[in-house]
N, C-alpha and C positions, 0 to 999 in steps of 0.2 A: 893945521897942522902940520903942514907939508907936505911931501909929496904924495898923493892917494892912491894907495896900491890896491892890487887884484884880492886882497886881503880885504883892506877893509872895506871895501864894495861888496863883498862877501859878509861882512858883520856885519853891514848894514841891511843891507838885504833879509837876511837871517833874521836878524831882527825885528825886521816890519812884518816878516811873512808868521812869528808870532804874537808880535803884539798887535799887531791889527792898525783900528783906526778911521779916522774917516780924513777927507782932504790930502793935502800933501804935505808928507813931511817936512818938518825944518831941522835941517845939518848948519850948524854951529862949533867954530874953534874957538875953544877957549886957552888960556896961556896964563903957569899961573903967576905970581906978582912980581918974580925976577924974570918974568920970558924967556927961561930956559928949558921949559916944558909945555908941550902943547896939546890937546888931546879933542876929537869933535864930538861932538852930544849932538846925538837924536832925540825927535823930539816927535809922538804921535799924539793928535788927537781922538778926542772922543773914546779912549783906549786904556782899560778895555770895555769901557763903558761911558753913557754921557757924562759927560762931568770930570773926567778923571782923563790925565794926562799921562803916560809913558815916556820913560826917558833910556837912554841906549849908549854906552860908551863906545865910541869908536877907534881903538888904538891900542888900549891900553895891553892888549894879547901882543905888539909888540915883542913885548918885553919879558924876558924869563924872569922867571920870578924862583928862590930857592928858600930852600929848608935852613934849620938854625947851622944844623951839619954838613951845607956847602949843595946837598944834591939836589938838582933842576926840580922843581913842582911838574908832576904829572903831566899836566894842562898848563895852558896858556887862560887867560883873566877876561873877560867884560863884565862890566857894572849895569844894572838896571836900576832903577828905581820907580815907583806909579804914586803920583802927590794928587790931590784935588786940582782940577784945575788954576781954580783960583788961589790955591797956595803959590806964591812966589818963591825962584831962588832955588828949585832943588835941582835944575839944571847946573848951576855951581857947587852944588853938595855933590852930584857926581862926580863933576871934574872934579872938586878937591882932592875927594876921596882917591879918584886915579892915581892924582898929583903922589900924594902920598903914598901909594903902593908903587909909586913909580920909583921913588926916591927912596926908600926904603929896600925895594928886590926881594920883602919875605916873603915868604910864604902866604897867599891867606886861603881862608875855606869857610863854608857854612858853619859860624859860630866865631869866627874874631871880628874882634870889636876892634875900628880905626878913630882913635881920641881926640875930640875938640875939634870937629870940623863941621860943624852946624852955627857954634856961636857968633862965626863971623857974617851969618846973613839972618840967624834970627836972637841978635843980642839979647831980648830977653825970655827967652828958651830954656827950659828946664829938663830939653833932651841933647845934650851936644855931643854925643857920639852917633857913630853910625854903625850898625850891627847886621852884618852880612849870612843873609842866609840863601838857603835854594830859591828862586823866584816862584811865587806861588800866585799872581794875581792873573796868570797868561793863561788859555791853551789848555782848563782845567788842571791846572798846577802840573804844567809837562811841557817844561822852557827845553825841548833838547839839547846839545851842544852841536858846534858845528867840527864839523873836520874839514880841512884846508891843510891836507899835505904838504909839509911831515909834522904840522901841528894840528893837536886840539884844542878847542876852544869853547871853556864853558861861561854861563853867567851866573852872578850872584848879586840879589837882589840887597838893597841899602835899606835901612829902614832905621829910624829916629831911636834912640830910649837914653833914658836917665840911667844920670851918676850911680845912685842907685840899684839901676838894672844891670848897668856893667859893675859892681860891684857883685851883682844875685849869680852873673853866669863865670865869674872866678871863682864863687864859694861852689855853687853846683854843679856848673857842668853846663854849654850850650846844649843839649840834648835834653835838660830838666829844664833849663829856663825856655827852651822851645814849649816844652809841653804846658809851661804856667802862661805862656801867651795864648794856646791855646782853650784852657782850662778857663782861664780868668776873658775868654772871649774878645780879646784886647783890640782895639780898634787900631791898627799899626799908623793909619792915614790923619788919625787927628792929633795935629798936634801941640793940642793944649790935655793932653791925656794923664789920665795918673799912674802911676809906677805899677808895676806887676809887684807881688808881694809872695814873699816864699819865706818858710822857715828859716832860722839860723840854722 
């Protein structure tokens, strides 16, 4: 990722503190296809429980994101994800999602969809899109932000969704879609799950 800054170290330590895990965490640099952008990806093991792996970006928060009207998003953003340990490529998914956000510099929030991220890593997947939600797998669903003056940094969790679910988010809004995820007891770690259904 280039020069490791104090902010990067603070992001990594904060993510490790919240995510926990066993053994030594891994940090690896990822590059986009043209090697124009890079981001570090932190991986912790047996986190939040045995058989699961937790992932966090380090460095996305270097980038100012802006609303469509041009004003700056109130917070900087890092990404996180949780995956079953034997499900490969989720570190790539988080990195590619970060690159898409870096490229567009558009404000993201809970309920944002980053399209067509997963198909490069899961060619047969029926869930090509990343949906961003408040982190809920760790620390009793409380993933506090990091204050690193003068910036505030908050994490968004990446989960995979179907195209029909992306359309559902557009139609009913993210809050209602999140309610459906809970009502239908959706296992967001299952890469073969059926799509959530809702009224048209």
